[in-house]
Residue, then its C-alpha position, 0 to 999 in steps of 0.5 A: m531489465p531496469i528496476f525503476g523508471k527513468t524519471c525516478n532520479f535516485v540510486v538504491k545502494f546495494l540493492i540489485m533486484n527486480i521489482i514489480a508493482v501490482i495494483p489490485a482493482r475491483y469493480g464491485s466496491t460496496r461504497f463506490p461501485g465502479k470506482p477504478l473507472a470513475l473520473l478524476g479530472d478527465v482521467p480514470i482513477i486507475e489510470r492515474v494510479y498506474k501512471n504515477a507508479a510507472q514513473c518509478v517502477e519499470q513494470v506495473w500491472v493491474a490485477t482485476d476481476d472485471e473486464r471493464i477495468a481490464e479494457a480501460v487499462s489496455s486502452f491506455g497501454g497498461r499491463v493487466v492480469m485477470t484474477a478471481e472474483t473471490h478474493r477477500s483482500g487486495t493482498d490476495r489479489v496481488a498474490e494471484a497476479a504475482a504468481e501468474i506474472g512469475l510464469n514469464c518474468d523473474f522478480d524479487v519484490v512485489i509492491n502493492v500499490q493501492g488502486d484508490e490512491p491516485f496521488v501516490q508519490n515516487e518518494q513513497l515507492v522509493a522508501l518502500t524498496e529501500c527497505f529491502a537493502d536490509p536482507e532481513t526485510q520480509i515485508a515493508t510498509l509506510i508510516k507517517p508521523i502524526t501531526v494532527p493530535a486528533d488522529i491519535f484517537n481516530a480509529n480510521r487512522p491505524k497507529v503503529v509502534i516500531d523498534r529502534y531498527g524500524y520494524a513494526l512491533m504492533f498496529s492498532r486502531s486505538p491510541l498506541p502507545y498509551v502515554r501515562g501521566k499526561a492528559q490526552h490533549e498533551w499526548h502529541e507533545a509527550h511522544q511521537f506517534f505514527c500512523h500507518l499508510g496501507m501500502y506494502a512491498y513483499r519479497a515474492d516468496v513471502l507474499q505467497e506464504i502470507t496469503r496461505l495463513t488463516p485469519s488471526s485473533l488480533e486481525t479479527a479484533e482490529s480488522l487489520e490484516q498485517l496483524r495476521w503476519l505479525e502473529n505468525g512471526y513475519r517481520i514488517k520493516t517500516a519506512i517513514t514518509t511525510f506524504d499523507s495517503i489520500g484514498i478515494d473510498t466514496p463519491e464524496d472522497l472523489e469530489a474532494a480529490n477533484k477539488l485538490l486536483t484543481r488547486 
């Protein structure tokens, strides 16, 4: 079975493994109920996410707890797995789906493609999967250089610091690191800050392990689930992307995305 779709023109050197992508999608969003089925242009959001991911990854699945979403995915020829309604995070939903898929399919790496990011880029998926050329990689995620100085102080743009090998040292909603001896308006010139984009890939066994962990103190303080993994000794490899994450969390975000699509 091919690892990647035919339209993704690249070669991942020394990387011989089977990769799947799973898109967690639930209907009951507090801020935007029914979001996966909302139309972006004339196409449901979930269909745009699925087809963008399928340009790069040969086998894509939607993991959902709602029959309406399942029917929509099936209607455009997509693969779907029904999951429990009780999951607290997309990672937990992806883990259940991966366990079910694994009963009939062998794979080494699972990419968690956010169901509310219809503009996911091939280059982002490639960057994630290339992280696994390093045999030490357990989890991979994307980071982006911060180019807007205000984002350094934006709590909704989590920051990350990395070591010289590209592994994450810490994530925080606070400015990270603190630039001593400089006024805050000079920080973006004194240091290269990175923000975290919430797209992950995991080795299949690691995905099942991390979902069995209990919430950690740092995770509770920052409301960032990846801190649970770091606190429990898992290593997170980062890949740098220049493409920003364009998520749709509210009807207003959808309106802005439709304007972007028109342009």
